[in-house]
C-alpha positions as CSV (number, residue, x, y, z in Angstrom):
1,G,6.9,-129.6,24.4
2,L,3.6,-131.8,24.5
3,S,5.4,-134.8,26.1
4,V,4.9,-133.4,29.5
5,L,1.1,-133.7,29.2
6,S,-0.9,-136.9,29.4
7,G,-2.6,-138.5,26.4
8,P,-6.0,-136.8,26.7
9,Q,-4.1,-133.3,27.2
10,Q,-2.0,-133.7,24.2
11,Y,-5.1,-134.7,22.3
12,T,-7.0,-131.6,23.6
13,V,-4.0,-129.2,22.8
14,K,-3.6,-130.6,19.3
15,A,-7.3,-130.1,18.7
16,L,-7.1,-126.5,20.0
17,M,-4.1,-125.9,17.6
18,R,-5.8,-127.3,14.8
19,N,-9.0,-125.2,15.4
20,T,-6.9,-122.1,15.8
21,A,-5.3,-122.9,12.1
22,H,-8.7,-123.2,10.9
23,L,-10.0,-120.0,12.5
24,R,-6.8,-118.1,10.9
25,E,-7.6,-119.6,7.5
26,A,-11.3,-118.4,7.8
27,E,-10.2,-115.0,8.9
28,A,-7.8,-114.7,5.9
29,E,-10.6,-115.7,3.7
30,F,-13.0,-113.3,5.3
31,A,-10.6,-110.5,4.8
32,A,-10.0,-111.4,1.2
33,L,-13.8,-111.3,0.5
34,H,-14.1,-108.0,2.2
35,S,-11.1,-106.5,0.1
36,D,-12.8,-107.9,-3.0
37,R,-16.2,-106.2,-2.0
38,Q,-14.3,-102.9,-1.2
39,Q,-12.4,-102.9,-4.7
40,E,-15.8,-103.5,-6.3
41,R,-17.3,-100.4,-4.2
42,D,-14.5,-98.4,-5.5
43,R,-15.0,-99.4,-8.9
44,L,-18.7,-98.6,-9.0
45,A,-18.0,-95.4,-7.6
46,R,-15.5,-94.6,-10.5
47,L,-18.0,-95.8,-12.9
48,R,-20.7,-93.6,-11.6
49,V,-18.4,-90.5,-11.9
50,V,-17.3,-91.6,-15.7
51,A,-21.2,-92.0,-16.3
52,K,-21.9,-88.6,-14.8
53,H,-19.2,-86.8,-16.8
54,L,-20.6,-88.7,-20.0
55,A,-24.1,-87.6,-19.4
56,E,-22.9,-84.0,-19.1
57,R,-20.8,-84.3,-22.2
58,T,-23.7,-85.7,-24.1
59,G,-26.1,-82.9,-23.0
60,G,-23.7,-80.3,-24.0
61,L,-23.4,-82.0,-27.7
62,K,-27.1,-82.2,-27.7
63,Q,-27.4,-78.5,-27.2
64,D,-24.6,-78.0,-29.8
65,L,-26.5,-79.8,-32.3
66,L,-29.8,-78.3,-31.6
67,R,-28.2,-74.8,-32.1
68,Y,-26.6,-76.0,-35.3
69,A,-29.9,-77.3,-36.6
70,E,-31.4,-73.9,-35.8
71,K,-28.8,-72.1,-37.6
72,Q,-29.0,-74.3,-40.7
73,S,-32.8,-74.0,-40.9
74,R,-32.4,-70.2,-40.5
75,L,-29.8,-70.3,-43.5
76,V,-32.1,-72.4,-45.7
77,A,-35.0,-70.1,-44.9
78,E,-32.7,-67.2,-46.0
79,M,-31.6,-68.9,-49.2
80,E,-35.3,-69.8,-50.1
81,V,-36.4,-66.0,-49.6
82,A,-33.2,-64.9,-51.7
83,E,-34.2,-67.3,-54.5
84,H,-37.8,-65.9,-54.8
85,G,-36.6,-62.5,-55.4
86,G,-37.3,-61.5,-51.6
87,G,-33.6,-60.6,-51.2
88,A,-31.5,-61.5,-47.9
89,L,-32.7,-61.1,-44.5
90,G,-33.3,-57.5,-43.4
91,E,-30.2,-55.7,-41.7
92,A,-32.1,-55.7,-38.3
93,E,-32.5,-59.6,-38.3
94,K,-28.9,-60.1,-39.2
95,E,-27.9,-57.9,-36.4
96,E,-30.2,-59.8,-34.1
97,E,-28.6,-63.0,-35.3
98,R,-25.1,-61.7,-34.7
99,K,-26.2,-60.7,-31.1
100,E,-27.7,-64.1,-30.6
101,E,-24.3,-65.7,-31.8
102,R,-22.4,-63.6,-29.6
103,K,-24.5,-64.5,-26.4
104,E,-24.0,-68.0,-27.2
105,E,-20.2,-67.9,-27.7
106,K,-20.2,-66.3,-24.2
107,K,-22.2,-69.2,-22.7
108,E,-19.9,-71.6,-24.2
109,E,-16.9,-69.9,-22.9
110,K,-18.3,-69.8,-19.4
111,K,-19.1,-73.5,-19.6
112,E,-15.6,-74.2,-20.7
113,V,-14.2,-72.1,-17.7
114,K,-16.4,-73.9,-15.2
115,K,-15.2,-77.3,-16.5
116,E,-11.7,-76.3,-16.4
117,E,-12.4,-75.2,-12.5
118,K,-13.6,-78.5,-11.8
119,K,-10.4,-80.3,-12.9
């Protein structure tokens, strides 16, 4: 191999081989860093998706709580009227309330269907 070359040539070839080895190490290190960075990007993208999903769910829960609170306050008002001799809500108001509940149930069903379609 190298014995054919003169002393300075051997030194030059060995130095080139060392430099090449250092370059390969540096390339491997760079590739590993690049891979880590890509994994981090992927992880952040997944986190964004999860955060968006949680925000949607939270929004839905908030709507449900508001509707529940509204129903509860109507029930309390109805009970107060009944206690003071005014009787229950008029039949027209009850029918209106039933229509409103049916509308809300249909909205909820549509939301569920859309959620299922997204999956």
